[in-house]
C-alpha positions in Angstrom: -26.6 130.6 128.3 -26.4 134.4 129.2 -25.8 135.2 132.6 -28.2 137.6 134.1 -25.7 140.2 134.5 -24.5 140.1 131.0 -25.6 142.3 128.1 -27.7 139.3 126.4 -29.3 138.6 129.6 -30.5 142.2 130.5 -34.5 142.5 130.4 -36.0 144.3 128.0 -37.2 146.9 130.0 -33.9 148.0 131.3 -33.6 150.6 128.4 -36.9 152.0 128.9 -36.1 152.6 132.3 -33.3 154.8 131.4 -35.8 157.7 130.8 -37.8 158.9 133.6 -41.8 158.1 133.4 -43.9 160.7 132.0 -41.3 162.1 130.2 -41.1 159.4 127.3 -44.3 160.7 125.5 -43.6 164.3 125.5 -39.7 163.7 124.5 -40.7 161.8 121.5 -42.7 164.7 120.1 -40.9 165.9 116.9 -42.9 169.4 117.1 -44.1 171.8 120.0 -47.8 171.3 121.2 -50.4 172.8 119.4 -51.9 174.3 122.1 -48.6 176.3 123.2 -47.6 174.3 126.0 -44.2 174.5 127.0 -42.2 171.4 125.7 -41.1 169.0 128.3 -37.5 167.7 128.2 -36.0 164.8 130.1 -33.4 165.6 132.2 -29.8 165.0 131.1 -28.9 161.4 131.3 -25.6 159.9 133.1 -23.1 158.5 130.9 -23.8 154.6 130.4 -21.7 152.7 132.8 -18.8 150.5 131.4 -19.9 146.9 129.8 -20.2 144.7 132.6 -17.7 141.8 132.7 -18.8 138.2 131.1 -17.3 136.3 134.0 -20.0 134.7 136.3 -20.0 136.3 139.9 -17.4 138.8 139.4 -18.1 142.6 139.4 -16.5 145.0 136.5 -13.7 146.5 139.0 -12.6 143.1 140.3 -12.6 141.5 136.9 -10.3 144.8 135.6 -8.1 145.4 138.8 -4.9 147.8 138.6 -2.8 144.6 138.8 -4.1 141.8 136.6 -2.1 139.1 138.9 -5.1 139.9 141.4 -7.7 138.2 138.8 -9.2 135.3 140.4 -8.6 133.0 137.3 -5.7 133.3 134.7 -6.7 132.7 131.2 -6.4 134.4 127.7 -10.1 135.3 128.2 -9.7 136.9 131.6 -6.6 138.9 130.4 -8.3 140.2 127.4 -11.7 140.9 129.2 -9.6 142.8 131.7 -7.8 144.9 129.2 -11.0 145.7 127.2 -12.7 147.0 130.4 -9.8 149.0 131.3 -9.8 150.5 127.8 -13.2 151.0 127.5 -13.1 153.1 131.0 -10.3 155.0 129.6 -7.8 153.5 131.8 -4.8 152.7 129.5 -2.2 151.5 132.2 -2.2 148.1 133.9 0.1 146.3 136.1 0.8 142.7 135.5 3.0 142.3 138.6 6.5 143.9 137.9 5.6 144.9 134.3 3.6 148.0 133.3 1.2 147.5 130.2 0.6 150.7 128.5 -2.6 150.6 125.9 -2.3 153.4 123.5 -5.9 155.1 123.7 -5.4 156.4 120.3 -6.6 159.6 121.4 -5.5 162.6 123.6 -6.5 161.7 127.3 -3.9 164.3 128.7 -2.0 161.5 130.5 1.4 163.1 130.2 0.3 166.5 131.3 1.7 168.5 134.2 -1.8 167.8 135.9 -1.2 163.9 135.5 2.4 164.2 137.2 1.1 165.9 140.3 -0.2 162.4 142.3 3.4 161.1 141.5 5.6 164.2 142.6 4.7 164.4 146.4 6.6 162.6 149.3 3.8 159.7 149.1 3.4 159.3 145.3 0.8 157.5 144.0 0.7 153.8 143.3 -1.6 153.6 140.3 -0.3 152.0 137.1 1.3 154.7 135.2 4.6 155.1 133.3 5.2 157.9 136.2 5.1 155.0 138.8 7.5 153.2 136.9 10.2 155.8 137.3 8.9 156.3 140.9 9.8 152.6 141.5 13.1 153.0 139.9 13.8 156.0 142.0 12.7 154.1 145.2 14.8 151.1 144.5 17.9 153.2 144.0 17.1 154.8 147.6 17.0 151.6 149.0 20.1 150.4 147.6 21.9 153.6 148.5 22.7 154.2 144.8 23.4 152.5 142.1 22.0 152.0 138.2 18.4 151.3 137.2 16.9 150.6 133.7 13.5 151.0 132.3 13.0 149.0 129.1 10.3 150.3 126.7 9.4 147.7 124.1 6.2 147.4 121.6 5.2 147.2 118.3 5.4 150.0 115.9 2.4 152.5 116.7 2.1 151.3 120.3 3.5 154.8 121.9 6.9 153.6 123.1 8.6 156.9 121.8 5.9 159.1 123.6 6.2 157.0 126.8 9.9 157.5 127.0 9.5 161.2 126.5 6.9 161.7 129.0 9.1 159.5 131.7 12.1 161.8 130.6 10.2 164.9 131.3 8.7 163.6 134.6 12.5 162.4 135.8 13.4 165.9 135.3 10.3 167.3 137.0 10.5 165.2 140.1 14.1 165.4 140.7 14.9 168.8 139.0 18.1 169.7 137.1 20.7 171.9 137.6 20.2 173.5 134.3 17.2 173.4 131.6 19.7 172.5 128.8 19.3 168.9 129.7 15.7 168.7 129.1 15.9 171.0 126.1 18.5 168.7 124.5 16.9 165.4 125.0 13.4 166.7 124.1 14.3 169.2 121.3 16.4 166.6 119.6 13.4 164.3 119.1 12.7 165.4 115.4 16.2 165.3 114.4 16.8 161.7 115.9 13.1 160.6 114.5 14.2 161.9 111.0 17.3 160.2 110.7 16.4 157.1 112.7 12.7 156.7 111.7 10.6 155.1 108.6 7.6 154.2 107.2 6.6 150.4 107.6 3.5 148.6 107.0 2.7 148.7 110.4 3.3 152.5 111.2 4.3 155.7 109.6 6.7 156.7 111.9 8.4 153.4 113.0 11.7 153.6 115.3 14.1 151.4 113.3 16.9 151.7 116.2 17.4 151.5 119.8 18.1 154.4 122.0 19.5 154.2 125.5 19.0 157.3 127.4 21.0 157.2 130.7 20.3 160.2 133.1 22.7 160.7 135.8 21.5 161.8 139.3 23.4 163.8 142.1 24.4 161.0 144.8 23.5 163.7 147.4 20.6 165.8 146.2 19.1 163.5 143.4 19.0 166.2 141.0 19.4 165.5 137.3 23.1 166.3 136.3 23.0 165.1 132.7 22.5 162.5 130.2 24.1 160.4 127.8 22.5 159.0 124.6 23.5 155.7 122.9 22.3 154.4 119.9 22.0 150.7 119.2 21.4 148.4 116.2 20.4 151.1 113.6 18.7 149.3 110.8 21.4 150.5 108.2 20.3 147.9 106.0 16.9 149.8 105.1 19.2 152.4 103.3 19.7 149.8 100.6 16.9 147.2 101.1 13.4 147.6 102.1 10.4 145.5 102.1 7.7 146.2 99.4 5.7 149.0 100.4 7.8 150.6 102.9 10.1 153.6 102.8 13.6 154.6 103.6 14.4 157.1 106.6 12.6 160.3 106.8 15.5 162.5 106.1 15.9 161.1 102.5 12.3 162.7 101.6 12.6 165.6 103.7 15.6 166.6 102.2 14.4 165.6 98.6 11.6 167.8 98.9 13.7 170.6 100.2 16.1 170.4 97.4 13.0 170.1 94.7 11.6 173.4 96.1 15.2 175.2 96.1 15.7 173.8 92.4 12.5 174.7 91.0 12.0 177.2 88.3 9.8 179.3 90.4 12.4 179.3 93.5 13.0 182.9 94.5 14.5 183.9 97.8 11.4 183.2 99.8 10.8 179.7 98.6 14.5 178.7 99.0 14.4 180.4 102.9 11.1 178.0 103.3 12.9 174.9 101.8 16.1 175.3 103.8 15.6 178.0 106.6 19.1 179.0 107.2 20.4 182.0 109.9 23.5 182.3 107.6 22.9 183.9 104.3 26.3 183.4 102.9 25.7 179.6 102.9 22.4 180.1 100.5 24.6 179.9 97.3 25.9 176.7 98.6 22.4 175.3 99.0 21.4 176.2 95.7 24.4 174.6 94.3 23.5 171.5 96.3 20.0 171.7 94.8 21.3 171.8 91.2 23.8 168.9 91.7 20.9 166.7 92.9 18.7 167.5 89.6 22.0 166.9 87.4 22.6 163.6 89.0 19.0 162.1 89.0 18.1 162.4 92.5 14.6 161.5 91.9 15.7 158.1 90.2 17.8 156.7 93.2 16.6 153.3 94.0 17.4 154.0 97.7 14.1 156.4 97.3 11.3 154.2 97.8 7.7 155.2 96.0 5.8 154.8 99.2 3.9 157.3 100.6 5.7 160.1 102.9 3.2 162.2 104.0 4.6 162.0 107.7 7.7 164.4 106.6 6.2 166.4 104.3 6.8 170.4 105.2 8.8 168.9 108.1 12.3 169.9 106.8 12.4 173.2 108.6 11.4 171.4 111.8 14.0 169.1 111.3 16.6 171.7 111.0 15.5 173.7 114.1 15.6 170.5 116.0 19.2 170.0 114.8 19.9 173.6 116.1 18.5 172.9 119.3 21.6 170.4 120.0 23.9 172.9 119.3 24.7 172.4 115.6 26.0 175.5 113.5 24.5 176.1 110.1 27.8 175.0 108.4 27.6 171.7 110.2 23.6 171.1 109.0 24.7 171.9 105.4 27.3 169.1 105.9 25.0 166.8 107.2 22.6 167.4 104.4 25.3 167.1 101.9 26.5 163.8 103.1 22.9 162.4 103.1 22.6 163.6 99.4 25.8 161.6 98.5 24.3 158.3 100.3 21.1 158.7 98.2 23.3 159.5 94.9 25.3 156.3 95.5 22.2 154.3 94.3 22.6 155.8 91.0 26.3 154.5 90.4 26.1 151.4 88.5 28.8 148.7 87.8 28.8 149.5 84.1 30.0 153.2 84.9 32.7 152.1 87.5 34.0 149.7 84.8 34.5 152.4 82.5 36.8 154.0 85.1 38.5 151.1 86.2 40.7 148.2 85.3 39.1 145.6 83.4 41.8 143.0 82.6 43.9 141.3 85.3 47.3 143.1 85.9 50.1 141.9 87.8 52.8 144.2 89.3 56.0 142.5 90.7 57.9 143.8 93.6 55.0 143.8 95.7 53.9 147.4 94.7 53.7 150.0 92.4 51.0 151.6 90.2 48.3 149.8 88.2 49.1 149.3 84.4 48.2 152.2 82.2 47.2 150.1 79.4 44.6 147.9 81.5 42.9 151.1 82.6 42.7 152.7 79.0 41.3 149.5 77.6 38.8 149.3 80.2 37.6 152.8 79.9 37.3 152.3 76.1 35.1 149.0 76.7 33.0 150.8 79.4 32.4 153.7 77.4 31.4 151.4 74.4 28.8 149.7 76.6 27.0 153.0 78.1 24.8 154.8 76.3 21.6 156.5 76.8 19.9 158.8 79.8 20.5 156.0 82.2 24.4 156.0 81.4 24.4 159.7 81.7 22.6 159.9 85.1 24.9 157.4 86.5 28.1 159.2 85.1 26.8 162.5 86.5 26.0 160.6 90.1 29.5 159.4 90.1 31.1 162.7 89.8 28.7 163.9 92.3 29.4 161.5 95.0 33.2 162.4 94.4 32.3 166.0 95.0 30.3 165.8 97.9 32.6 163.2 99.7 35.7 165.4 98.6 37.4 162.2 97.1 39.4 162.2 94.1 37.5 160.6 91.0 39.9 158.2 90.2 40.7 156.9 93.7 37.0 156.3 94.1 36.2 154.7 90.9 39.5 152.3 91.5 38.2 151.5 94.7 34.7 150.5 93.7 35.9 148.6 90.6 38.9 147.0 91.8 40.0 144.3 94.5 43.8 143.7 95.2 45.7 140.5 96.5 49.1 140.2 97.6 50.4 137.0 96.5 53.5 135.0 97.7 56.5 134.7 95.5 57.9 131.4 94.5 60.6 130.2 96.7 60.5 132.6 99.4 60.9 135.6 96.9 59.3 138.7 96.3 55.6 138.9 96.3 53.1 139.9 93.6 50.0 142.4 94.0 47.2 141.0 91.8 44.7 143.8 90.9 41.3 142.4 89.5 38.2 143.8 88.4 35.3 143.3 90.7 32.2 141.3 89.4 29.1 143.5 88.8 27.8 141.6 91.9 30.8 142.6 94.2 30.8 146.1 92.8 27.0 146.7 93.8 27.7 145.0 97.5 30.7 147.5 97.9 28.6 150.5 96.7 25.6 149.4 99.1 28.0 149.0 101.9 29.7 152.4 101.5 26.1 153.7 101.6 25.2 152.1 104.8 28.7 152.6 106.6 28.4 156.3 105.7 24.6 156.8 106.9 25.5 154.8 110.2 28.7 156.9 110.9 26.5 160.1 110.2 23.7 158.8 112.6 26.2 158.0 115.2 28.0 161.2 114.8 24.6 163.2 115.4 23.6 161.0 118.5 27.1 161.6 119.9 26.2 165.7 119.3 23.0 165.0 121.0 24.7 163.3 124.0 27.4 166.0 124.4 24.5 168.8 124.4 23.1 166.9 127.5 26.1 165.5 129.3 26.7 165.7 132.7 29.4 168.8 133.7 33.0 167.9 133.9 32.9 167.7 137.9 29.7 165.3 137.6 31.6 163.2 135.1 34.7 162.9 137.2 32.8 161.7 140.2 31.0 159.1 138.2 32.2 155.7 138.7 31.1 152.8 141.0 27.8 153.5 142.9 26.8 156.1 140.8 23.0 156.9 140.4 21.7 156.6 137.1 18.5 155.5 135.4 18.6 154.2 131.8 15.7 154.2 129.6 15.8 151.9 126.4 13.2 152.4 123.7 13.7 149.8 121.3 11.5 148.0 118.5 9.3 144.9 119.4 8.5 141.6 118.1 7.9 141.7 114.3 5.8 139.5 111.8 5.1 140.9 108.4 3.6 139.3 105.5 7.1 138.6 104.2 9.7 138.3 107.0 13.1 139.0 106.0 16.6 139.3 107.7 15.7 142.3 109.3 12.6 140.6 111.1 14.9 137.8 112.0 17.5 140.3 113.7 14.7 142.3 115.5 13.1 139.4 116.7 16.4 137.8 117.6 16.8 141.0 120.0 13.6 140.4 121.5 14.6 136.6 122.3 17.5 138.1 124.1 15.6 140.7 126.0 12.8 138.1 127.1 15.7 135.9 128.2 17.0 138.7 130.4 13.5 139.4 131.7 13.1 135.9 132.6 16.4 135.7 134.3 15.7 138.6 136.6 11.9 137.6 137.2 13.2 134.2 138.5 16.0 135.8 140.6 13.2 138.1 142.2 11.1 134.9 142.4 14.1 133.0 144.3 14.4 135.8 146.9 10.6 135.9 147.4 10.6 132.3 147.9 13.8 132.3 150.2 12.4 135.2 152.2 9.2 133.2 152.9 11.1 129.9 153.6 9.1 127.9 150.8 10.8 124.6 149.7 13.4 124.8 146.9 11.5 122.1 144.9 8.6 124.4 144.1 11.2 126.8 142.8 12.8 123.9 140.5 9.4 123.4 139.0 9.7 127.2 137.8 13.0 126.8 136.3 11.2 124.5 133.7 9.5 127.4 132.0 13.0 129.4 131.6 14.2 127.9 128.3 14.0 129.6 125.1 14.7 127.0 122.3 15.1 129.7 119.6 18.3 131.5 121.2 20.4 128.0 120.5 18.8 127.4 117.1 19.9 131.0 115.9 23.2 131.4 117.8 24.5 127.9 117.6 24.9 125.5 120.7 23.6 122.5 122.1 20.8 121.4 124.5 22.0 118.0 125.3 20.2 116.1 122.4 21.8 117.9 119.3 24.5 120.2 118.3 24.5 123.0 115.6 26.6 125.8 114.5 23.0 127.9 114.4 21.2 130.0 111.3 23.5 133.0 111.8 26.5 131.0 111.1 25.4 129.5 108.2 23.8 132.5 106.7 27.4 134.3 107.3 28.9 131.5 105.5 27.0 131.7 102.5 27.2 135.6 102.5 31.3 135.2 103.1 32.4 132.2 101.3 30.0 131.4 98.7 28.6 134.8 97.6 28.6 134.8 94.0 27.4 131.2 94.0 25.2 131.3 96.9 21.4 131.0 96.4 18.5 130.9 98.9 17.8 127.0 97.6 21.5 126.3 98.9 21.2 128.3 102.0 17.8 126.1 102.7 19.4 123.2 101.9 22.3 123.7 104.5 19.8 124.4 107.0 17.5 121.5 106.4 21.0 119.3 107.0 22.4 120.9 109.9 19.0 122.0 111.7 16.8 118.9 111.2 17.3 117.9 115.1 16.2 120.9 116.4 12.6 121.5 117.7 12.7 125.3 117.0 13.3 124.9 113.6 10.5 123.8 110.9 11.0 123.3 107.2 8.2 124.7 105.0 7.1 122.3 102.4 6.5 123.5 99.2 8.6 126.5 99.5 12.1 126.0 98.9 13.2 129.4 100.3 11.3 129.4 103.5 11.7 128.1 107.0 9.9 128.7 110.3 11.3 129.2 113.8 9.6 128.7 117.1 9.8 131.9 119.0 8.8 132.6 122.4 6.0 134.4 120.7 5.0 131.8 118.3 6.1 130.3 115.0 7.3 132.8 112.5 8.1 132.1 108.7 10.8 133.7 107.0 11.7 134.1 103.7 15.4 133.3 103.0 15.7 134.5 99.3 17.4 137.6 100.1 19.2 136.6 103.3 22.7 136.5 101.6 22.3 139.9 99.8 21.2 141.6 102.7 23.7 140.0 105.1 26.8 140.7 102.8 28.6 143.4 103.7 32.2 144.9 102.6 34.6 145.3 104.9 33.6 148.2 107.2 37.0 148.7 108.5 38.5 149.0 104.9 35.6 151.3 104.1 36.2 154.0 106.5 40.1 153.5 106.1 39.6 154.5 102.4 37.4 157.1 103.0 39.3 158.8 105.7 42.5 158.7 104.1 41.4 159.9 100.3 38.9 162.6 101.5 39.7 166.5 101.8 36.7 167.2 104.0 37.2 167.6 107.6 33.6 167.0 108.4 33.5 163.6 106.7 36.6 162.7 108.9 35.0 163.8 112.0 31.9 161.7 111.3 34.2 158.8 110.5 36.0 159.4 113.6 32.9 159.5 115.7 30.9 156.8 114.2 33.7 153.9 113.4 34.0 152.5 116.6 32.6 149.2 115.2 35.1 149.6 112.2 38.0 149.9 114.7 37.2 146.7 116.2 37.7 144.7 113.1 40.3 146.9 112.0 42.9 144.8 113.9 41.4 141.5 112.1 41.6 143.5 108.8 45.6 144.3 109.6 46.2 140.7 110.7 45.0 139.8 106.8 47.5 142.3 105.7 50.2 141.0 107.6 52.9 139.2 105.7 52.6 135.4 105.7 55.6 132.8 105.7 55.4 132.7 102.1 55.9 136.5 101.7 52.4 137.5 100.5 49.4 139.2 101.9 45.7 138.7 101.3 43.0 141.6 101.5 39.5 140.1 101.6 36.2 141.8 100.4 33.9 140.9 103.0 34.3 141.9 106.6 31.8 141.7 109.6 28.7 140.7 108.1 25.4 142.7 108.9 24.4 139.6 111.4 27.7 139.9 113.0 27.7 143.9 113.3 24.0 143.4 114.7 25.1 140.8 117.5 28.1 142.8 118.7 26.0 145.7 119.4 23.2 143.7 121.0 25.6 142.1 123.2 26.9 145.6 124.4 23.4 146.3 125.1 22.7 143.2 127.2 26.1 143.8 129.0 25.0 146.9 130.1 21.8 145.9 131.3 23.4 142.8 133.0 25.7 144.9 134.8 25.9 144.1 138.6 23.6 145.9 140.6 21.2 146.9 137.8 17.6 146.9 138.8 15.4 146.4 135.5 11.9 147.7 134.9 9.6 147.1 132.3 6.9 148.9 130.1 5.1 147.0 127.3 3.3 149.3 125.1 0.3 148.0 123.0 -1.9 148.8 120.4 -5.8 148.2 120.8 -6.1 147.9 117.0 -4.3 147.6 113.8 -5.8 151.1 112.5 -5.3 153.1 115.9 -8.8 153.9 116.1 -10.1 155.3 119.4 -12.4 153.1 121.5 -11.9 150.0 119.3 -10.6 146.8 121.1 -9.6 144.1 118.6 -9.1 140.8 120.7 -7.1 139.1 117.9 -4.5 142.0 117.8 -4.2 142.1 121.5 -3.8 138.5 122.1 -1.3 138.3 119.5 0.7 141.3 121.2 0.4 140.0 124.7 2.2 137.1 123.2 5.1 138.8 121.3 5.3 141.2 124.5 5.9 138.1 126.7 3.2 139.1 128.9 1.7 135.6 128.9 4.9 134.3 130.0 4.7 136.7 133.3 1.3 135.0 134.0 2.5 131.5 133.5 5.5 132.1 135.8 3.3 133.0 138.6 0.9 130.5 137.9 3.7 127.8 138.7 4.1 129.2 142.1 1.9 131.3 144.6 0.4 134.0 142.5 -1.8 135.8 145.3 0.6 137.8 147.3 -0.9 140.0 149.9 1.0 142.3 152.7 0.9 141.0 156.2 -1.0 144.3 157.6 -3.7 143.9 154.9 -4.0 140.1 155.5 -4.4 140.6 159.4 -6.9 143.4 158.6 -8.8 141.0 156.4 -8.8 138.1 158.5 -8.3 139.1 161.9 -12.2 138.1 162.8 -11.3 134.5 161.7 -7.9 134.2 163.5 -9.0 135.8 166.9 -13.0 135.5 167.0 -12.8 136.4 170.8 -11.1 139.5 170.3 -13.6 140.5 167.4 -16.5 139.5 169.4 -15.1 141.9 172.4 -14.8 144.8 170.0 
């Protein structure tokens, strides 16, 4: 039955009472009175009140408090109802204990303006839920501890407003604390367009989705609290998107922006004005080089590159000039901007190089050279060239041939060395009886050649992105004296903008890694929330048995399933180890069926693993947010990665471009970590031989290494973490539309329900002593109340 205060229980006269009596008849007349009497108009009506709560005996305000932990009842219904009421009241921010929920209003509410900052800038800042309040809490925590680091973790789905929230919090932090110079704000905010162009892409959920994690650490002066500078560290760029994407998704924005600019510059009507609009350079002497770049792209068939998806890229149309301006804002010169675009073009044209063209320039028959060295036999290379030339033909072969020459020219590499690296693999074998070894040069299989080509493209783009972020960090870095004074006890606030839990129609390796990252962040959140609960319980003198009950909710069974380990009942190498083994050891013979068979045999005893009947290539993982089905058909290809250290070493030694060497030096830290392992592989063995392997660190291993670095940073001693969960009210981002199913799914994915569950196991209602005494003094001291 409908409650009397609900919408269904309203009396039918309620709507009629909204119009004053006596005005209804005149207001209903469509024409003036025939006698010329002045038309009577009803007075303006006030805005309708927000819809009442559907909970019995609860007013709308108490049904949607600023902190949802103050709700009288915890359930999915009460949480969604409270968020719906606040959304309809244009209140997009809500506390759930220590977590701020930011609901995208999908309209401009002016929530990040200077006027919105004022209540939080004074000595007694407002405590209403807002991203600015999170920054205030972080600053207050630093002040209570006498210094030290703090972190703000901003997560959510694509389109939930994570990037805008981080930019607003950075601007508020600089406005509240002040900065020694305006370069910090200019560099951090001005670089946004460049970082989004190189790190964002169109996905099925959002047309401008961040495909990397960004940790911005703002350094504060220990005495004055002013902002001294900032450092920007990228994490876990989805470099695999360069070569592999889901159906309907696009590559990084810069690919299409550069493609459109080169098309405009190379058109038949491309005069001086059109060329300037396509590439707004200030240095006129570089315009011929840009025109040459456009003609090179047209000759090499840039439009046919498989790295350019057919998805719509309206988000970057006409934005190339803004991207270049953003790159200048961080201090890049016109020559460096041109070098960046030249490297991006080389990455795109790598996709046009086919194994057949590489085979035409490489060695196709096994060549053994004694003595452990020497050049490859000339006869084998000539035979391979003739055979490859006989196979080629047609427009596709000519495009691939032009792309190979263009990549060699753009990267300043000798053509013969590039083709030899792409088409041949070398193994040093020991000699008999301890004698001299032999170097065996073999042609790569088409699958190996294509994997190496894609690995080069990913390595180049990842190194370029790391170099660009390093330039942004250098532009906003603290002064030399501040950097020298930094160390233990330094005050800094780190703001992490990272992708949230993802579930698509078809979930591949990228979704598995992203969801694994969210599992680790959820484990970090649980650990810190449990630690805070333990401190509160100890301070209140509560028995430890109650806290032991809380610990039962801490387990995340998907982590040992993915990473490998044991929970006391079973032990397994983990999903990641099995996929790595298929990618490295059985690459040419591996298949989705074989991988699934190994998973079924090794993971059958794990409660978090579920085999999908009827589909030999699919399996499900029970994440903290729910079950997700993954398609493992492309796991092996997406995970296979040629040895990155060997790629960086070859490019750095063979190129004649100083810019490419600088990029490889700035973005090659991950490659240097595996360089020692590669060197150990090439060291002479007891028999006198050396072995050079094709595959190095896989995509999974590289992702886990960067994630471990991020987690160690967030788990550093003394770091106090604060959390912002960004949600979107509906899939289409329409204003004033609240889709309960979408919201419930995001609440599960963001771990908000876990926060409520943890509080439910203990004492969810917590009131300050002063407020408690003020409310219940009449009960505790009735005599004093009567005397008053």
